[in-house]
N, C-alpha and C positions, 0 to 999 in steps of 0.2 A: 332739515336741509334738503333742497331739491336735488334729485339725481338726474344729471343732464348728460346727454350723449349726442354725437353727431347723427348717428343712424340707429333707430330701433327697428328690429325685425320682429313681426308677429308670426311665430311659427318656426319650430326647429325641425322641420322635415327636410327633404333633399334640397328643395329650392331655397328654403330659408337659411340653411347652413351654407350653401353656396353664396347666397347674397351677403351673408355676414362676413365670410372669408374674403370675398372680393372687395367689399367696402373697406375692410381693415387693411387689405393690401394696398389700397389707394389712399391710405392715411387717415381713415375715419376712426373715431372711437365708437365701438359698436356694442349694443346690447341685444340679445335675442331672448324673447319671452315665449315660453312654451307651457301650455296648460296641462300637458301630460307629465308623468313622473320621470320621463327620460326622452331623449331626442331620437328621431329617425326610426320610429317603430315600423313605419310603412316600408322603409328601405329594407328592413330585415325580412319582410314578407315577400319581396319581389323575387321573381325567377325561382319560385319554390325554395326560397332560402339561399339561393346561389347568386342572386343579384345580376340579372341581365341588364347592365347599366348603360348600354348604347348599342348601336347597330351601324355596320359599315355602309348600309344603304340609307341615304338621306334624301329629303326633298318634300315638297308639300303633299305628294301623294300619300305620305305616311301619317299625315296629321289631319284632324277633322275640326270643324267648328264653323261658325258663320262665315269666317274669312280665313281659311287655312294659310293663305299667303302671308298672314301676319307673322308667322314664325321665321320668315326668311332673313330679315335683318339680324335677329338674335343668333341664328345659326351661322350666319356669315362671320359674326364677331367671335362666337364661341361654339364651334361645331364639333364634328367628330374628332378631328386631329387635336384641337385644343383640349377636348375632354380627355382623350387618351394621354396626352402629355401631362395634363394636370394630375391625373391619378398616378401616372408613372413617377412623377416628382414626389408624390406623397408616399410612394412605396408599394403601390398596387400594380402588379404586372397583368396587363389585359391579355386575355386569351380569346381568340376568335373561334367560335364553334359553328354549328349548322346555320345556314342562311345569314351569315354575317353577324350573328349575335355575339356580343362581347360580355365576358364574365371575368371576375378576378381569378387569377391562377389558383388561389386558395380554395375556390369553390364555395366560399362562404360570404354571404351578404354582410356579416358582421365586420369583415375586413374593410369594406367600403365605409361603413359608418364609423369605425374606429379611427381611420386615418382622417376623416373629416373633423372629428372631434379633437384629434391631436393638433390639426392645423388651426382650429379655433383657439386652442390654448396657446399655440405658438404665436398667433397673431393677436393675442390678448383680447379675444372676443369673449365677452361675458355672457353666460347663459343662465337664466333663472327658470326653474321648473315649478310645476304646479301653481302657475300664476293665473289666477282668474281675472281676465281683463273685463272690467265692467263697461268701459267705453274708451273710444279713441276719438279725440277732437282737437280742435285748434284753440290755443290759449296764448294770447299776446305774441302771435307769430310763430309759436312753437307747437309741435304736436304733443298733446298730453295724453298719457296712458294711465287711466285710473284703474288700479288693480287692487286685489286683496292684500297685496304686499306693499301698498303705497302708490304714490304717483311718480311717474317717470316722464322725463321731457326729452325731446330730440328735435333737431333741425329738420330731419326727414323721417319718413315712415315707409317701411316695406311690408305690405300685407302678403304673407305666404302661408295662409292658414289652410290651404287645400280646399276640397269640395265637401261632398257628403258621403263619399264611398269609403267603406271599411272603417266604420265608426270606432272599432276597438283600437285602431292605430292612432286615433286622435283626429281623423278627418271626419268631423261630425257636423259640418255646416256652421260652426260657431263664429266663423269670420264673416258670414253674410251680413249681419247687422252693422258691422263696422263699414263694410263697402257701401251699403245703402245709406248709412248715416252721412257719407260724403257726397251723396247725390248721384252715385253711379247706378246705371241700369244693369240688370242681370238677364241674360238669355235663360230660357227655361232649363232647369237642371234635370238630368236623367242619368240613371246608372249605365255605365259602359264597361266593356270587357267583363260581361256577366253571363251567367247561364240563362237559357231560355226554357220556359215552361210550355209543353205541348199538350194539346187536347186529346190526342189519340190514345186509346187504351193499350195499344201494342207496346208502349214504352215500358210497362211493368214486366213484360215478357223478356225484353232484350236489355234490361238494366245491367250495367257493368261491362258491356261490350265496348271495345275500342276498335275502330275501323277507319281505314283511309277513305276519305269522302270529300266530295265537292258539295258545299252547302250554298244554296242560292236562296236569298230572302226576297219575298214578294210583298209589296204593300199595295192593296187594292189592285191586284193583277199586274202591277208594274214592277219590273226587277229593280230592287233597291241596292243590293249588295251581294257579293259573292266571295267565297274563300275556300281553299283546298288544304287539307291536312288531316291529322288524326282527330276524328270526332269521337267524343265520349257519350255513349247513350246511357241515360239514367232513368230512374223510375218516374221522374217528373218531366223529362224532355231531353234537351241536348246541352252538352258542355264541351270543353276542349277549345283549342285555338280557333277553328273555323266558326264556332258559335260565338266566341268572344268578339271576333273581328266584325261580325255583322250586327252585334247586339245593340249598339247605340242607335242604329236606324230602326230596329224593331221597337226599342223603348219609346222613341219619339212617335212612331206610327201608332203604338198603343195609346200613348198620351192623347193623340188626336182622335182617338176613337175609330181608327181605321182597321180593316181586315188585314191581318198579318199572318203569313204562312211561310214555311220553309220547304224546299224541295231538296232531297238528299240523293246524291248520285254516288253509289257505292262501286261504280266502275268508272272513275273519273278519267282514266287514261284511254278509254275506249270510245270510238265513235258509235253512233247508233247502229250501224251495220255490223261493226265488230262485236258489239254486245249481243246482237241477235245471233250471229254465227257461233259465238262462244256457247251460248245456252243451248242452241240446237245440237251442237256437237256433244255436249254433256248428256243430253237426253236421247238423241236419235242415233248417234254413232257409238258413244261410250256407255250407253245406258242399258245394254242388253242384260236382262235378268235383274235389273235394279228398279226400285221404287223411285218416285219423284224425289222423295226426301234423300234417298241414297245417291241419286244423280247429282245432288247439290253439294255433297260432301267434298271438301277441299277448296270450295270457292269462298265461303264465308262461315263464320261460327254457326253451329247448329241452330241455336235459338233465332238467329237472324234469318237463316234459310227458311225456317218454319213460318216466320212472319211474311216473308216474300211469297211463299206458296199460298198461305191463307189469304193475303190481300189480293192476290191475282186469281183466286178461285180454283186452284189446283189442289186436289186432295193429296196429302203427303204419301198415302199408300198406293196411289195410282201407279200403274206400270209406266216407267219413263218413256219407253218407245211407243206407247199408245197415246201419248200427248200429241194433240194437233199442233201444226205450225202456228196457227193463230193464237193458241194458248201460250205457246212458248214466246211468241212475239210480245204478248201482254206481260209475261213474266220478266223478260229482258227489259221492257220499257219501265216496269215498276221498280226494278233494281236500280235504274238510273233516275227514277222520279218518285221515290217514296216521299209522300207529302204529310205534313202535319200543320194544323192550325196552331199558331202561337197565341197563348192566352195571357202571358205575362212574362216578366223577368223575375229573377230571384231577388231583385231589389238592391238598394244601396249597401245593405250590410254584406252582400256577397259580391258586389261590384268591385273591380280593382281600381276604377277611376271614375270621375264624374265628367259627363258631357255637359256643356253649357257653363256659364259663369259670367264674370265681368265682361260686358260688351267690349270687344277689342276696338270698336270704332272710337271709344273714349280713352284709348291708351296709345302713347307714342311707341311705335314698334322698335325704334332704335335703343331706347332707354328704359322702357316699361313704365315711364312716368305718366301719371294721370293727366289728361288734357283739361280736367275740370279743377283739380286741386294741385297747385305747385308744391313739389316736395313729397307728394304721395306716389309710391311706386307699388307695382304688383309683381309677383313671381309665382310660377308654377300653375298648379291645377285650379287655383281660384279664378283664373281667366277662362274665357270660352275657347279653349284649345284642349283637345285630347288626342292622344296618339294611338296607333295600332299596337298590338302585342309585338314584342321584339326589342324592347329597350327604348321605345320612342317617348314614353311618358317621362322616364328618367332623363333622357336627353333634353327634353323640353324644360325639365326642372333645372338642369345644369345651365342651359343656354339662357333661359329667362332670368334665373337667379344671378348669373354673372352680369348680365346687362343691367338688372335692377340694382345690384350692389355697387357697381361702378358708377351708375347714374346717380344713386343716392349720395355716394361719397363726393362726387363732383359738385352736386347741388349744395351739399353742406359746406364744402370748401368755398364755393362762390358766396354763400351767405356770410361766412366768416370774413372773407375778403371785403365784402360790401360793408359790413359793420366796422371793420378796421378802417376802411376808406372814409366812412361817415365820421368816425372819431377824429381822424386827421383833419377833415374839413372843419369840424366844430372847433378844434384847437386853433386852426388858422384864423377862423372868423373871430375867435376870442381875442387873438393877438391884434387883429386889426381894429 
């Protein structure tokens, strides 16, 4: 016996669960197919397990891709307020913290996942786990999902399989063949929100240090991106939010074989003149009886101070007040412009999200429906949209999933109506 549904969603991540819930709320019979042993593994990893699920600041400036404006229609339909209301209704109390980041009041990502699964059960959305999908195609006007657990048929299909980032959570690129099988183009994939590997040997010395920093990324001497926050220095390079925010641009620059470097400003709130004045006072005014190393105490962690002195050519044991102003100008400049060539990223396994995906030129922005295949919809990371740190990738999952779910349910209802209408016409013709 064939198992038929109005909507089948491939993928039980954030966007797939939202698509399934919204489709069911609009009257569709829904099945979600998931190749992992449980749903939403990536949700559990977000926000260091606390789930930063949206942000009060919204707009195309926070989204990236070939056409970031593609996000606007979906955000207008299901944006920040709709997201907050949706989760409140499910029992999650949103709490706003630094920079407008929203978290569940419980402080646990599992709360978000659990209420989504509860709503799936309430809406009678079926979820099958450890389903190996061999292929998705069209068969007699229906979508046919050929899986290890048999064949499933639906009027519409939502592909919400994610990208290639964080393979352990199920986002392993397995949805790409389905997309290409329907004739869709993909823009080149790259890891985003990922650590950057630096060439310079000083990273081994300063590994483990966290410091406020403005990080500027250059590609072939052109400024490509910039961000400010707590930078994490590692034995391989840089991590932390500033590194994550610029990483997609670094990844594409490296893919194109271009020279990529970062400049680190460890006095981001200071002008050039203010930085010079600070260092000169530390050495020439407050440095009596101190070495250069001792004059730097209190500004930055000791290991970082030693790197600044070494890179600027000042011997740590040199008497502070014997340093020339030109030397100190060089030191203050280097503190605001410590550079490293970027040789790579930590790759998809360490990336939080995938940059690139289904070309949005081939998708209707209001409904997430394919312009090539009627009844085929997309949701979430599988498309060429990725967000900055701060809840934007989950907001895109909620917004695109809601649009795709409603669009798929409406399409299925239209198909049902058309078939019903055809049947009535045939009966009429039979009577005449």
